[in-house]
N, C-alpha and C positions, 0 to 999 in steps of 0.2 A: 553580546558574549552568552557561551555557551554553556546551555545546564543540564545535569540529566540525573536527578534526584529524586527523590522521593518527595509525595503531599505533594501541600499546596507551595512549595519553596520552589516545582519543577518550573510553574509555569500550567499547571495541569493541575489544580487539586479538585474541578468535580470530575474529569472522568477518575482521577486517585482514589477517590469513593468508590468509582464502581469498578475499577481491577480488583475482583477478588478474586481469591483461589475457584470459588465455585464459579466463577464467570469462565478462566483456563481452564477449567477440565469439563467445562459446557462446550468451548471453542476448536478445543485438542480432539474430542469426542468426536465430531464432526469430520475431520477431514476423513475418515474411513469411507464418507458417503459422497465425495467427489467424484467418483467414477459413475457408482453404479445408482445413483438419488441425487444430482447438483440441485437440486433443488430444498435438500436438507444443512448442503454443506454451502450454499451460494446462501439461500435466502437468511441462516439463522447470522450470516459472514455480515451480509447487508443491514439487518436487523443492529448488528451489534457496531456494523460503522456511523449509521445518522447519531446512534448514541451519542459516541464519540466525538464526531465531527460537529455534533449540537452542545454540549461540553466545553468545547475547545471552541468554539464560536462567540460561546453567554461571557465566557472569563475573559475574550479577549474585548467582545463590544458591549457588551449586557444586553447583546436580543437572540433570540432565537431564532431559525429558522426559517420562520413563515417570511418571507419574503424577497430571503436573498437570491442569489444566482453561483447555482454550481454546476463547475465545472470537472465533470468525472476524465481522467487520461486514461484511456485504455478501460473505461465502464463496459463493452461487453454488452449483456444480452441486458434484463429488464430487472432483474431482483434487486437491483440497488434504485431501480426510477421507484420502484415501488413503495422504499421507503423514507426516501428524499422526498418525493411528491406529494407522501402523508403525512410527511414533516410540515406540509405550505411550501417548498422550496422550490424554485424554479432550478433543476435539471437538466445540464446537458452533455451527452458521455461522449467522447472523443476518442475513436477505433480505426485503426488502420486497416485491419482486417474483419471484412465484410464475414466469414464464415464467421469470426465468434461475435459480431453487431447482431447474429439471428442462429447465435446459438441455444438449445433448447426449444428451439418454434415461438421464441420470445423475440421482441423485438421495440425501440423506443421511438415515438416520435421526439421526431429534431434531433435524433443522434447524427453527427458529423463525422465520416471519416476523414481522418488524417491522421499524419504523426504527430505520436508527442515530443519527436525530437524539434519539430518546425511548426507550433501549432496555428490553424489558420482561425487568428482572434488575433484582435487588435491588442495594445497594450492598456494596463487598468479596466480588462474590460468586464471580470467575477467578482462578486466579493470573495466567493469561496473557490479554491482550486487545490483537489484529490487527487490520490493515484494509490492502487493496492493493486499489490503485487505485479506490479509492472515494471519495474527499474535493471531487475534481475530480469526484462525477457527485450531490455533493446543493448545497441548497441555501446548507442556512448548516454546513461542514462544523467548524470550530472550535467551533461547540456539540452535535457530534459527537463532535472528537477531546473533549471535556471529559467526555461522557458515559464513555468509553471508563478515561479515569480511574477517573470513579465506580463502574464494576463492577469498578476490575480491587482487590483486596485490599491493601492495608498489606506493602510488600515486593515486590508483585507488577510483572511488566514489561508496560509497552505501548510498541506498534510502531506505528505511523503512515507507511504509506507511499503517494504519490499523483505524479500527474501533472501535472507542471508545463505553465499553459497555454504561453508564450512557447517551451516545448523541440518540440524537434520532432516529436514525436505530441501534442500538447496538443490536438491538433483530431481527433483519433482518426481516422475513417474521411474527415472533412474536410478533411483536413488535405493539403498545408500551406497551402491558405488560409486557413486561419483568422489569417492571422497578416496579412491582411488584415477580418478583424474577423469575428467568431464567426456574425452573425446574416447576413453576406457569403457567407462560405463556405455553412454553411445551405442559401441560396436555392441559391447554385449548386448542389450537390450534388442537391438537390430538380429543376432545371433539365436537368443533364446526366444524371440516370438516372431521373428519373422519380417517385423516393419519396422523402417521408421521410428521412433519416440514421438508423440507429438512437440515435444518440446527441443529439439537439436542441437545440443551442446554448440559453441559456435554463429549459430546462425538464428536463433530463437531464446534459447539460453546461455547466459554468461557471467562467469564468475564473477560477485560483486560481493562486496565483501563489507562485514559492521564499517571498517575499517576508514574504508570508501563514504562512507556516507558520516562519519564524522569528521571526517576530511574538508565535505560540503560545506555543514554547518557551522563550519568554524570560518570557512571563508567567505560564503556568501554573502550578498549585498541587504540581504531579507533578518530580521531582527529572530534570531532564532531563541524560541524558549522553554522547547523543552527536549531531550531525547530519551526513548522508552524503549522498552522488548513487547511486544503487542499482544503478544498471550501470555504475558507472564504477572503475576498477579502484583500488588505496588511496590510489596514488600523483599520484591527481585529482581530491583529496577538498578539493583544496584552494579548487578553483572555490566550493564553496557560501557561503566569504567575500569573493564579488568581489561586490559589487553590479553590476547589466545582465547583464555575463557567465553569473552566476548562472541569469539568467532564460531567457538562450536555451541553453545548454548542460546543463545540470544537469536531463533529458528525465523526471529522475524521484526526489524529495526524500524519505529518511526520516528520522523523528524516535525517537529508543529514550529512553524514557526509562521511572522505576521512579518506582512508587508509593509515598508519602511516609508 
């Protein structure tokens, strides 16, 4: 059953207490450093992600992250690895792009090169499968989501977080012109800066909507525990339940599920 409500009833009692306005302002404020000082942005996001995953896993299993095996789909460089390893987890990132695997001069021992749409892992392999801001970069995001369910052990945790297309960050570096169409935004970027955007619409950036994630949450075999807007305080989680509004104001949607 799909739940997208506040507080303990949402299946996220620990994280709901952490989802304050102060946290939201801190995370949103760090976005301006994504290109100029990635350690500030990605380091803060990694710290928040480890705390978020730890809260969900404790709510689900009663255990902390120590000893858990975490598969990070699209993990990229080592900011996330540092945080999860510090919590005592075994962290395995899988990433199709070798340049992303070594971004900012960082690398992760044991990183796996592979596609999120065909994860190179056996069924029921990991305790936690996590993906942050990746679904909008793959052509078949819900195939990736089902792959995440497949490789997670029964009773394990799946957390899928992605950027909503019509939200303020949907166009990535081509925004806010993505509101006039992804192809228009890409052409405008090339015309203004003389180069293609890193996230090229139709090739490495796709229009994934909040409604798409809610549809997957309602049909997957996993037990969806909660769906919420990642960067909003808990008192604003109701936005997920309002059509059209959620597409514009839910900049990042999180689906949290348990493997049956």
